[in-house]
C-alpha positions as a Markdown table, in Angstrom:
| # | Residue | x | y | z |
|---|---|---|---|---|
| 1 | Met | 48.6 | 55.2 | 151.4 |
| 2 | Glu | 52.0 | 53.6 | 151.0 |
| 3 | Ser | 50.8 | 52.2 | 147.6 |
| 4 | Met | 50.1 | 55.9 | 146.2 |
| 5 | Glu | 53.4 | 57.3 | 147.8 |
| 6 | Tyr | 55.1 | 54.6 | 146.0 |
| 7 | Glu | 53.2 | 55.5 | 142.7 |
| 8 | Tyr | 53.9 | 59.0 | 142.9 |
| 9 | Ile | 57.9 | 58.5 | 143.5 |
| 10 | Gln | 57.8 | 56.0 | 140.2 |
| 11 | Leu | 55.8 | 59.1 | 138.5 |
| 12 | Leu | 58.6 | 61.9 | 139.4 |
| 13 | Gln | 61.4 | 59.3 | 138.3 |
| 14 | Lys | 59.8 | 58.8 | 135.2 |
| 15 | Ile | 59.7 | 62.7 | 134.6 |
| 16 | Leu | 63.1 | 62.9 | 135.9 |
| 17 | Val | 64.3 | 60.3 | 132.8 |
| 18 | Val | 62.3 | 61.7 | 130.4 |
| 19 | Ser | 63.5 | 65.1 | 131.2 |
| 20 | Val | 66.9 | 64.2 | 131.3 |
| 21 | Ser | 66.9 | 61.9 | 128.0 |
| 22 | Leu | 65.2 | 65.0 | 126.1 |
| 23 | Tyr | 68.0 | 67.2 | 127.4 |
| 24 | Leu | 70.7 | 64.8 | 126.6 |
| 25 | Phe | 69.1 | 64.1 | 123.1 |
| 26 | Arg | 69.0 | 68.2 | 122.3 |
| 27 | Lys | 73.0 | 68.4 | 123.2 |
| 28 | Ile | 73.9 | 65.6 | 120.9 |
| 29 | Ile | 71.4 | 67.0 | 118.0 |
| 30 | Lys | 73.3 | 70.4 | 118.7 |
| 31 | His | 76.6 | 68.6 | 118.7 |
| 32 | Met | 76.0 | 66.6 | 115.6 |
| 33 | Ala | 74.8 | 70.0 | 113.5 |
| 34 | Ser | 78.1 | 71.5 | 114.7 |
| 35 | Phe | 79.7 | 69.0 | 112.5 |
| 36 | Met | 77.4 | 68.7 | 109.9 |
| 37 | Asn | 78.3 | 72.7 | 108.8 |
| 38 | Val | 75.1 | 73.6 | 106.8 |
| 39 | Glu | 75.7 | 76.1 | 104.6 |
| 40 | Lys | 73.4 | 79.2 | 103.8 |
| 41 | Glu | 72.1 | 80.2 | 100.3 |
| 42 | Pro | 74.2 | 82.9 | 98.9 |
| 43 | Leu | 72.7 | 86.0 | 98.3 |
| 44 | Lys | 73.3 | 87.8 | 95.6 |
| 45 | Val | 74.4 | 91.5 | 95.9 |
| 46 | Leu | 74.7 | 93.9 | 92.9 |
| 47 | Val | 77.1 | 97.0 | 93.6 |
| 48 | Thr | 77.2 | 99.7 | 90.7 |
| 49 | Gly | 80.2 | 101.7 | 89.9 |
| 50 | Ala | 82.1 | 98.9 | 91.4 |
| 51 | Ala | 85.5 | 99.8 | 89.7 |
| 52 | Gly | 85.5 | 103.1 | 91.5 |
| 53 | Gln | 87.0 | 104.3 | 95.0 |
| 54 | Ile | 83.9 | 103.1 | 97.0 |
| 55 | Gly | 82.9 | 100.2 | 95.0 |
| 56 | Tyr | 86.6 | 99.4 | 95.1 |
| 57 | Ala | 86.6 | 99.6 | 98.9 |
| 58 | Leu | 83.2 | 98.2 | 99.6 |
| 59 | Val | 83.4 | 94.8 | 97.7 |
| 60 | Pro | 86.1 | 93.1 | 99.8 |
| 61 | Met | 84.2 | 93.9 | 102.7 |
| 62 | Ile | 81.1 | 92.5 | 101.5 |
| 63 | Ala | 83.0 | 89.2 | 100.3 |
| 64 | Arg | 84.5 | 89.0 | 104.1 |
| 65 | Gly | 81.2 | 89.1 | 105.7 |
| 66 | Glu | 81.3 | 92.6 | 107.2 |
| 67 | Met | 78.0 | 93.3 | 105.6 |
| 68 | Leu | 75.8 | 90.3 | 105.9 |
| 69 | Gly | 77.5 | 88.3 | 108.7 |
| 70 | Pro | 80.4 | 85.8 | 109.0 |
| 71 | Asp | 78.3 | 83.1 | 108.2 |
| 72 | Gln | 76.5 | 84.2 | 104.9 |
| 73 | Pro | 77.9 | 83.0 | 101.6 |
| 74 | Val | 77.5 | 85.7 | 98.8 |
| 75 | Ile | 77.7 | 86.0 | 94.9 |
| 76 | Leu | 78.9 | 89.8 | 93.8 |
| 77 | His | 77.3 | 91.3 | 91.0 |
| 78 | Met | 79.5 | 94.3 | 89.7 |
| 79 | Leu | 78.3 | 96.8 | 87.1 |
| 80 | Asp | 80.2 | 99.5 | 85.6 |
| 81 | Ile | 80.2 | 101.9 | 82.5 |
| 82 | Glu | 82.1 | 100.3 | 79.5 |
| 83 | Pro | 85.1 | 102.8 | 79.7 |
| 84 | Ala | 85.8 | 101.1 | 83.3 |
| 85 | Met | 85.5 | 97.6 | 82.2 |
| 86 | Glu | 89.1 | 96.8 | 82.2 |
| 87 | Ala | 89.7 | 98.1 | 85.8 |
| 88 | Leu | 86.4 | 96.1 | 86.7 |
| 89 | Asn | 88.2 | 92.8 | 85.6 |
| 90 | Gly | 91.0 | 93.8 | 87.2 |
| 91 | Val | 88.7 | 94.2 | 90.4 |
| 92 | Lys | 87.5 | 90.6 | 89.8 |
| 93 | Met | 91.1 | 89.1 | 89.6 |
| 94 | Glu | 91.5 | 90.7 | 93.1 |
| 95 | Leu | 88.7 | 89.1 | 94.5 |
| 96 | Ile | 89.5 | 85.9 | 93.3 |
| 97 | Asp | 92.8 | 86.4 | 94.5 |
| 98 | Ala | 91.9 | 86.9 | 98.1 |
| 99 | Ala | 90.2 | 83.6 | 98.3 |
| 100 | Phe | 87.5 | 85.0 | 100.4 |
| 101 | Pro | 85.6 | 81.7 | 101.9 |
| 102 | Leu | 82.2 | 83.5 | 101.5 |
| 103 | Leu | 82.9 | 84.5 | 98.0 |
| 104 | Lys | 81.1 | 81.9 | 96.1 |
| 105 | Gly | 81.0 | 83.7 | 92.8 |
| 106 | Val | 81.6 | 87.0 | 90.8 |
| 107 | Val | 80.0 | 88.5 | 87.9 |
| 108 | Ala | 81.5 | 91.6 | 86.2 |
| 109 | Thr | 79.6 | 93.4 | 83.6 |
| 110 | Thr | 78.7 | 96.5 | 81.7 |
| 111 | Asn | 75.0 | 95.3 | 81.1 |
| 112 | Ala | 72.5 | 96.4 | 83.8 |
| 113 | Val | 69.8 | 93.5 | 83.1 |
| 114 | Glu | 72.8 | 90.7 | 83.4 |
| 115 | Ala | 74.2 | 92.8 | 86.7 |
| 116 | Cys | 70.4 | 93.1 | 88.3 |
| 117 | Glu | 69.6 | 89.3 | 87.4 |
| 118 | Asp | 67.9 | 87.8 | 90.7 |
| 119 | Val | 70.0 | 90.1 | 93.2 |
| 120 | Asn | 68.5 | 90.3 | 96.5 |
| 121 | Ile | 71.0 | 93.4 | 97.6 |
| 122 | Ala | 71.5 | 96.4 | 95.4 |
| 123 | Ile | 73.7 | 99.2 | 96.3 |
| 124 | Met | 73.9 | 101.9 | 93.9 |
| 125 | Val | 77.2 | 103.7 | 94.0 |
| 126 | Gly | 77.5 | 104.5 | 90.4 |
| 127 | Gly | 76.5 | 108.1 | 89.2 |
| 128 | Phe | 77.3 | 111.0 | 87.2 |
| 129 | Pro | 79.8 | 113.2 | 89.7 |
| 130 | Arg | 79.5 | 117.1 | 89.2 |
| 131 | Lys | 82.4 | 118.6 | 87.0 |
| 132 | Glu | 83.8 | 121.8 | 87.2 |
| 133 | Gly | 81.8 | 124.4 | 85.4 |
| 134 | Met | 78.7 | 121.9 | 85.5 |
| 135 | Glu | 75.2 | 123.6 | 86.6 |
| 136 | Arg | 73.3 | 121.7 | 89.2 |
| 137 | Lys | 70.6 | 120.9 | 86.9 |
| 138 | Asp | 73.1 | 119.4 | 84.1 |
| 139 | Val | 74.1 | 116.6 | 87.0 |
| 140 | Met | 70.8 | 115.9 | 87.9 |
| 141 | Ser | 69.9 | 115.6 | 84.5 |
| 142 | Lys | 72.6 | 113.1 | 84.2 |
| 143 | Asn | 71.8 | 111.0 | 87.1 |
| 144 | Val | 68.0 | 111.3 | 86.5 |
| 145 | Ser | 68.8 | 109.1 | 83.0 |
| 146 | Ile | 71.2 | 106.6 | 84.6 |
| 147 | Tyr | 68.7 | 105.8 | 87.5 |
| 148 | Lys | 65.5 | 105.9 | 85.4 |
| 149 | Ala | 67.4 | 103.0 | 83.3 |
| 150 | Gln | 68.8 | 101.6 | 86.2 |
| 151 | Ala | 65.3 | 101.4 | 88.2 |
| 152 | Ser | 63.9 | 99.6 | 85.0 |
| 153 | Ala | 66.6 | 96.8 | 85.3 |
| 154 | Leu | 66.1 | 96.2 | 88.6 |
| 155 | Glu | 62.1 | 96.1 | 88.6 |
| 156 | Lys | 62.5 | 93.6 | 86.0 |
| 157 | His | 65.1 | 91.3 | 86.8 |
| 158 | Ala | 65.8 | 91.4 | 90.4 |
| 159 | Ala | 64.9 | 89.1 | 92.9 |
| 160 | Pro | 61.4 | 89.8 | 94.8 |
| 161 | Asn | 62.0 | 91.6 | 97.9 |
| 162 | Cys | 65.3 | 93.0 | 96.7 |
| 163 | Lys | 66.6 | 96.0 | 99.0 |
| 164 | Val | 68.1 | 98.8 | 97.7 |
| 165 | Leu | 70.6 | 101.7 | 99.0 |
| 166 | Val | 71.5 | 104.5 | 96.6 |
| 167 | Val | 74.9 | 105.8 | 97.9 |
| 168 | Ala | 75.6 | 108.1 | 94.8 |
| 169 | Asn | 74.7 | 111.9 | 95.2 |
| 170 | Pro | 72.2 | 113.4 | 95.1 |
| 171 | Ala | 71.3 | 110.4 | 97.2 |
| 172 | Asn | 68.0 | 111.0 | 98.1 |
| 173 | Thr | 66.5 | 112.4 | 94.8 |
| 174 | Asn | 68.3 | 109.7 | 93.0 |
| 175 | Ala | 66.7 | 107.0 | 95.4 |
| 176 | Leu | 63.4 | 108.8 | 94.7 |
| 177 | Ile | 63.8 | 108.8 | 90.8 |
| 178 | Leu | 64.4 | 104.9 | 91.2 |
| 179 | Lys | 61.4 | 104.4 | 93.3 |
| 180 | Glu | 59.1 | 106.5 | 90.9 |
| 181 | Phe | 60.4 | 104.0 | 87.9 |
| 182 | Ala | 60.6 | 100.8 | 89.9 |
| 183 | Pro | 56.9 | 100.9 | 91.1 |
| 184 | Ser | 56.5 | 97.2 | 91.9 |
| 185 | Ile | 59.6 | 97.4 | 94.4 |
| 186 | Pro | 57.9 | 98.2 | 97.7 |
| 187 | Glu | 58.7 | 101.8 | 99.0 |
| 188 | Lys | 59.8 | 100.2 | 101.9 |
| 189 | Asn | 62.6 | 98.5 | 100.1 |
| 190 | Ile | 64.2 | 101.7 | 98.8 |
| 191 | Ser | 66.5 | 103.8 | 100.9 |
| 192 | Cys | 69.6 | 106.2 | 100.8 |
| 193 | Leu | 72.9 | 106.7 | 102.4 |
| 194 | Thr | 73.2 | 108.9 | 105.4 |
| 195 | Arg | 74.6 | 106.3 | 108.0 |
| 196 | Leu | 78.1 | 108.1 | 107.1 |
| 197 | Asp | 76.6 | 111.4 | 108.5 |
| 198 | His | 75.1 | 109.2 | 111.0 |
| 199 | Asn | 78.8 | 107.7 | 111.6 |
| 200 | Arg | 80.8 | 111.0 | 111.5 |
| 201 | Ala | 78.5 | 112.6 | 114.1 |
| 202 | Leu | 79.3 | 109.7 | 116.0 |
| 203 | Gly | 82.8 | 110.2 | 115.8 |
| 204 | Gln | 82.8 | 113.5 | 116.4 |
| 205 | Ile | 81.1 | 113.2 | 120.0 |
| 206 | Ser | 83.8 | 110.4 | 120.8 |
| 207 | Glu | 86.5 | 112.7 | 120.1 |
| 208 | Arg | 85.1 | 115.8 | 121.8 |
| 209 | Leu | 84.2 | 113.7 | 125.4 |
| 210 | Asn | 87.2 | 111.4 | 124.6 |
| 211 | Val | 85.3 | 108.2 | 124.8 |
| 212 | Asp | 85.1 | 104.8 | 122.8 |
| 213 | Val | 82.8 | 105.6 | 120.0 |
| 214 | Ser | 80.4 | 102.3 | 120.7 |
| 215 | Tyr | 79.8 | 104.0 | 124.0 |
| 216 | Val | 78.0 | 106.8 | 122.2 |
| 217 | Lys | 74.6 | 106.3 | 120.5 |
| 218 | Asn | 71.4 | 107.8 | 119.0 |
| 219 | Val | 72.6 | 110.5 | 117.2 |
| 220 | Ile | 70.1 | 111.3 | 114.5 |
| 221 | Ile | 70.8 | 112.9 | 110.8 |
| 222 | Trp | 67.5 | 114.4 | 109.6 |
| 223 | Gly | 66.8 | 115.1 | 105.9 |
| 224 | Asn | 69.0 | 115.4 | 103.1 |
| 225 | His | 72.6 | 113.9 | 102.6 |
| 226 | Ser | 74.2 | 117.5 | 101.7 |
| 227 | Ser | 75.3 | 120.4 | 103.5 |
| 228 | Thr | 71.3 | 121.2 | 104.6 |
| 229 | Gln | 71.5 | 117.9 | 106.6 |
| 230 | Tyr | 70.6 | 118.6 | 110.4 |
| 231 | Pro | 73.1 | 116.3 | 112.8 |
| 232 | Asp | 70.7 | 116.4 | 116.1 |
| 233 | Met | 72.5 | 115.3 | 119.5 |
| 234 | Asn | 69.2 | 116.2 | 121.7 |
| 235 | His | 68.3 | 112.2 | 122.0 |
| 236 | Ala | 72.1 | 110.9 | 122.1 |
| 237 | Thr | 73.5 | 109.2 | 125.0 |
| 238 | Val | 76.8 | 108.1 | 126.1 |
| 239 | Ile | 77.4 | 104.8 | 128.3 |
| 240 | Thr | 79.5 | 105.8 | 131.3 |
| 241 | Ser | 80.7 | 104.0 | 134.4 |
| 242 | Ser | 77.6 | 105.5 | 136.5 |
| 243 | Gly | 75.2 | 104.2 | 133.4 |
| 244 | Glu | 73.8 | 105.9 | 130.3 |
| 245 | Lys | 74.0 | 109.9 | 130.3 |
| 246 | Ser | 73.1 | 112.4 | 127.7 |
| 247 | Val | 75.8 | 113.9 | 125.3 |
| 248 | Arg | 74.6 | 117.2 | 125.9 |
| 249 | Glu | 74.7 | 117.0 | 129.7 |
| 250 | Leu | 78.4 | 115.5 | 129.2 |
| 251 | Val | 79.4 | 118.1 | 126.3 |
| 252 | Ala | 78.0 | 120.9 | 128.6 |
| 253 | Asp | 78.4 | 123.4 | 126.0 |
| 254 | Asp | 75.2 | 124.3 | 123.6 |
| 255 | Gln | 76.5 | 126.8 | 121.5 |
| 256 | Trp | 79.1 | 124.0 | 120.4 |
| 257 | Leu | 76.4 | 121.5 | 119.6 |
| 258 | Lys | 74.6 | 124.0 | 117.7 |
| 259 | Thr | 77.3 | 125.7 | 115.5 |
| 260 | Glu | 80.7 | 123.7 | 115.5 |
| 261 | Phe | 79.5 | 120.2 | 115.5 |
| 262 | Ile | 76.5 | 120.8 | 113.1 |
| 263 | Thr | 78.9 | 122.4 | 110.6 |
| 264 | Thr | 81.8 | 119.9 | 110.8 |
| 265 | Val | 79.5 | 116.8 | 110.1 |
| 266 | Gln | 77.6 | 118.5 | 107.3 |
| 267 | Gln | 81.3 | 119.7 | 105.8 |
| 268 | Arg | 83.3 | 116.4 | 106.6 |
| 269 | Gly | 83.0 | 115.3 | 102.9 |
| 270 | Ala | 84.4 | 118.6 | 101.5 |
| 271 | Ala | 87.3 | 118.5 | 104.3 |
| 272 | Ile | 88.4 | 115.0 | 103.3 |
| 273 | Ile | 88.4 | 116.1 | 99.8 |
| 274 | Lys | 90.5 | 118.8 | 100.4 |
| 275 | Ala | 92.9 | 116.7 | 103.0 |
| 276 | Gln | 93.4 | 113.9 | 100.8 |
| 277 | Lys | 92.4 | 115.4 | 97.0 |
| 278 | Leu | 89.8 | 112.3 | 97.2 |
| 279 | Ser | 86.4 | 111.6 | 98.0 |
| 280 | Ser | 85.9 | 109.8 | 101.2 |
| 281 | Ala | 85.7 | 106.5 | 99.5 |
| 282 | Leu | 86.9 | 104.1 | 102.9 |
| 283 | Ser | 84.1 | 105.6 | 105.6 |
| 284 | Ala | 81.4 | 105.8 | 102.6 |
| 285 | Ala | 81.9 | 101.9 | 102.2 |
| 286 | Ser | 82.2 | 101.2 | 105.7 |
| 287 | Ala | 78.9 | 103.0 | 106.1 |
| 288 | Ala | 77.1 | 101.3 | 103.3 |
| 289 | Cys | 77.8 | 98.0 | 105.0 |
| 290 | Asp | 76.4 | 99.4 | 108.5 |
| 291 | His | 73.6 | 100.4 | 106.7 |
| 292 | Ile | 72.7 | 96.8 | 105.1 |
| 293 | Arg | 73.9 | 95.0 | 107.9 |
| 294 | Asp | 71.5 | 96.5 | 110.6 |
| 295 | Trp | 68.3 | 96.8 | 107.9 |
| 296 | Val | 69.0 | 93.1 | 107.3 |
| 297 | Leu | 70.3 | 91.8 | 110.8 |
| 298 | Gly | 68.4 | 94.3 | 113.1 |
| 299 | Thr | 69.7 | 97.0 | 115.2 |
| 300 | Pro | 70.7 | 96.4 | 119.1 |
| 301 | Lys | 67.6 | 97.0 | 121.4 |
| 302 | Gly | 67.6 | 100.5 | 122.7 |
| 303 | Thr | 69.7 | 101.8 | 119.6 |
| 304 | Trp | 68.7 | 103.5 | 116.3 |
| 305 | Val | 70.2 | 104.6 | 113.3 |
| 306 | Ser | 69.8 | 107.2 | 110.9 |
| 307 | Met | 68.1 | 105.7 | 106.7 |
| 308 | Gly | 66.9 | 108.1 | 104.1 |
| 309 | Val | 63.6 | 106.5 | 103.9 |
| 310 | Tyr | 60.2 | 107.3 | 102.1 |
| 311 | Ser | 58.6 | 109.6 | 104.7 |
| 312 | Asp | 55.0 | 108.6 | 105.7 |
| 313 | Gly | 54.6 | 112.0 | 107.2 |
| 314 | Ser | 56.1 | 111.5 | 110.5 |
| 315 | Tyr | 57.5 | 114.7 | 112.2 |
| 316 | Gly | 55.7 | 117.0 | 110.0 |
| 317 | Ile | 57.8 | 115.9 | 106.9 |
| 318 | Pro | 55.9 | 115.9 | 103.7 |
| 319 | Ser | 55.1 | 112.2 | 102.3 |
| 320 | Gly | 56.6 | 111.2 | 99.5 |
| 321 | Leu | 60.2 | 112.4 | 100.2 |
| 322 | Ile | 63.1 | 110.1 | 100.8 |
| 323 | Tyr | 64.4 | 111.8 | 104.0 |
| 324 | Ser | 66.6 | 110.8 | 106.8 |
| 325 | Phe | 64.9 | 110.1 | 110.1 |
| 326 | Pro | 65.6 | 107.6 | 113.2 |
| 327 | Val | 64.9 | 104.0 | 112.5 |
| 328 | Thr | 65.2 | 100.9 | 114.1 |
| 329 | Cys | 65.5 | 97.7 | 112.3 |
| 330 | Glu | 64.0 | 94.3 | 113.0 |
| 331 | Lys | 63.6 | 90.8 | 111.0 |
| 332 | Gly | 64.4 | 92.9 | 107.6 |
| 333 | Glu | 62.4 | 95.8 | 108.1 |
| 334 | Trp | 63.1 | 99.3 | 109.3 |
| 335 | Ser | 60.4 | 101.6 | 111.3 |
| 336 | Ile | 60.6 | 105.2 | 112.0 |
| 337 | Val | 61.1 | 105.7 | 115.8 |
| 338 | Gln | 58.3 | 107.9 | 117.0 |
| 339 | Gly | 57.6 | 110.3 | 119.5 |
| 340 | Leu | 60.5 | 112.0 | 119.9 |
| 341 | Lys | 60.5 | 115.7 | 121.2 |
| 342 | Ile | 61.3 | 118.6 | 118.4 |
| 343 | Asp | 62.6 | 122.0 | 119.8 |
| 344 | Glu | 62.2 | 125.0 | 118.3 |
| 345 | Phe | 65.6 | 125.1 | 116.7 |
| 346 | Ser | 65.4 | 121.6 | 115.3 |
| 347 | Arg | 62.0 | 122.3 | 113.5 |
| 348 | Glu | 63.6 | 125.1 | 111.7 |
| 349 | Lys | 66.5 | 122.8 | 110.6 |
| 350 | Met | 64.5 | 120.0 | 109.5 |
| 351 | Asp | 62.2 | 122.0 | 107.3 |
| 352 | Ala | 65.2 | 123.9 | 105.7 |
| 353 | Thr | 66.7 | 120.2 | 105.0 |
| 354 | Ala | 62.9 | 119.1 | 103.7 |
| 355 | Asn | 62.4 | 122.2 | 101.5 |
| 356 | Glu | 65.7 | 121.3 | 99.8 |
| 357 | Leu | 64.6 | 118.0 | 98.7 |
| 358 | Ile | 61.3 | 119.5 | 97.6 |
| 359 | Glu | 63.1 | 121.8 | 95.2 |
| 360 | Glu | 65.3 | 118.6 | 94.1 |
| 361 | Arg | 62.5 | 116.8 | 93.4 |
| 362 | Ser | 61.0 | 119.8 | 91.4 |
| 363 | Leu | 64.4 | 120.0 | 89.2 |
| 364 | Ala | 64.8 | 116.1 | 88.8 |
| 365 | His | 61.0 | 115.9 | 87.3 |
| 366 | Ser | 61.6 | 119.1 | 85.2 |
| 367 | Cys | 64.7 | 117.0 | 83.8 |
| 368 | Leu | 62.2 | 114.2 | 82.9 |
| 369 | Asn | 60.1 | 116.6 | 81.0 |
């Protein structure tokens, strides 16, 4: 009996020694790895229209790590039109002068093929802006031809599984055209920017309730990045000292939520142009960073964001439109949030913005013909 007890104690001692040894071994390896400073392979990021206002605000954010994280090196590919080449070279010089540690190279070019070569992420900021006296169809025609050409360059020369974000307006329809002319790029890899509208909605609630914007979550932008978009607060919450509470409960003013709140978000871009005589470049660039960062690195648990993505018929939205939905992201993939209750007011707003996108799609196809 004593012999068995002795053997048992010896076995426990051996187990303890092995466990402690493994623990110490792991600590030593982890400590050594911190000194080795193994660097990730750089990702190539394309920014079109890089010499413009949004591009100028965006490229330093990417180079600083705000888009892909503080440990992800990048090589920037900047594309613009021939008349902007001198300005584009100036942007390149500034990027070099800023000495960003994560920036491992800069390409500045007017050649779409060179710009798209092996890019992992493409942010399509360049487009033809609407000018005074231009008809909607004229603007659409210009952008259809731009996105048709750039889609071809991306399809042939971008890296496999390249993620594409369209920023230039009309963003949803530009993304749709790009998808149609780059059929080998998976539809789940093409999106458009409605995160700017999403962030604007967060900001309005933060101001109204006088709370930190980081405490507000799960607003939704449904539909088109236009004045028909529907900013929806029905599922949004705010973190308070007594737990999460609904925005609707805290605002306690349905009239404001259904009128002034919606129109303020819808028309915020126009208000900024009126105030500073320039479009909202800084906030658009920041939103583009947010969009890509969450798409690549994932959304926090229990939080969704708004992205213009290819409709699969969810919530009764016609398939084949690029429409803004609430999504969660994990391991580089987005998924539409399912099962949200849609009231009659929301249904009407969601259908109205879908109808506008159907009209835009028809207009774009007529430009192709």
